[in-house]
Each structure stands twice: as C-alpha cells, then as structure tokens.
C-alpha positions as CSV (number, residue, x, y, z in Angstrom):
1,M,0.0,0.0,0.0
2,A,2.8,2.4,0.9
3,V,4.5,1.8,-2.4
4,R,1.4,2.7,-4.3
5,V,1.0,5.9,-2.3
6,T,4.6,7.0,-2.9
7,A,4.4,6.1,-6.6
8,A,1.3,8.2,-6.9
9,L,3.0,11.1,-5.1
10,A,6.0,10.8,-7.4
11,V,3.8,11.0,-10.5
12,T,1.9,13.9,-9.0
13,G,5.1,15.7,-8.2
14,L,6.4,15.1,-11.7
15,L,3.2,16.5,-13.3
16,W,3.2,19.6,-11.0
17,G,6.9,20.1,-11.7
18,W,6.2,20.0,-15.5
19,G,3.3,22.5,-15.0
20,V,5.5,24.9,-13.0
21,G,8.3,24.6,-15.5
22,Q,5.9,25.8,-18.2
23,Y,5.3,29.0,-16.3
24,P,8.0,31.5,-17.2
25,E,8.3,33.3,-13.8
26,L,9.5,31.7,-10.6
27,L,8.6,34.7,-8.5
28,P,6.9,37.9,-9.5
29,G,9.5,39.8,-11.6
30,V,12.1,36.9,-11.6
31,T,12.2,34.9,-14.8
32,L,14.0,31.6,-15.3
33,A,16.7,33.3,-17.3
34,D,17.3,35.7,-14.4
35,A,17.6,32.9,-11.9
36,A,19.9,30.7,-14.0
37,A,23.5,30.1,-12.9
38,T,26.3,31.9,-14.7
39,D,28.6,30.0,-17.1
40,A,31.4,30.1,-14.5
41,V,29.2,28.3,-11.9
42,L,28.1,25.7,-14.5
43,A,31.7,25.0,-15.5
44,A,32.8,24.7,-11.9
45,S,29.9,22.3,-11.2
46,L,30.7,20.2,-14.3
47,G,34.4,20.1,-13.3
48,S,33.7,19.0,-9.8
49,L,31.3,16.3,-11.1
50,A,34.0,15.0,-13.4
51,V,36.6,14.9,-10.6
52,G,34.2,13.2,-8.3
53,A,33.4,10.6,-10.9
54,L,37.1,10.0,-11.5
55,L,37.4,9.3,-7.8
56,L,34.2,7.3,-7.2
57,V,33.9,5.1,-10.3
58,P,37.2,3.1,-9.7
59,S,36.2,2.6,-6.0
60,L,32.8,1.3,-6.9
61,W,34.3,-1.0,-9.5
62,W,36.8,-2.4,-6.9
63,L,34.0,-2.9,-4.4
64,Y,31.9,-4.7,-6.9
65,A,34.8,-6.9,-8.0
66,T,35.6,-7.7,-4.4
67,F,32.2,-9.0,-3.6
68,Q,31.8,-10.9,-6.9
69,R,34.8,-13.1,-6.2
70,D,34.2,-16.7,-5.3
71,H,35.4,-17.2,-1.8
72,A,36.7,-20.7,-0.9
73,K,34.7,-22.2,1.9
74,G,36.9,-24.0,4.3
C-alpha cells in the first residue's frame, strides 16, 4: 500500500513540476533566465562532477569486483 502511495506522489510531483516549468516566472519579476546560474558556476559544477566521478567510479568497481569473487569455503 505504501509503495502505491509513494508512486502516486512521485507522479503527482512530476506533473506539478512540469506545469510549474511551463510557467516562465519563478517569483513575480524573476524569470528563469534571471535565476539561472552563470557560465562560470556551471563550468565549476561540471568540473567537480568530473573529478568526483574519477574518484568514485574506480572505487565502486573495486568494491563490486571484491564482492563478486568466489570465496573458498573452508
């Protein structure tokens, strides 16, 4: 029952988000273009995401490989 309720809430949130996204003003007098991040902020965010991925992906691969090994029972 709880899964159905949370799924319905997710769909409702998605539809409301789409509807709000169609409206061009976030607040009175503030458009989406005014509220958007600058190019420098977007570049810094993308760079930090790339560095984080370079650190995280090998660690996750090692963790996965470790737990997929056959361990000899003895």
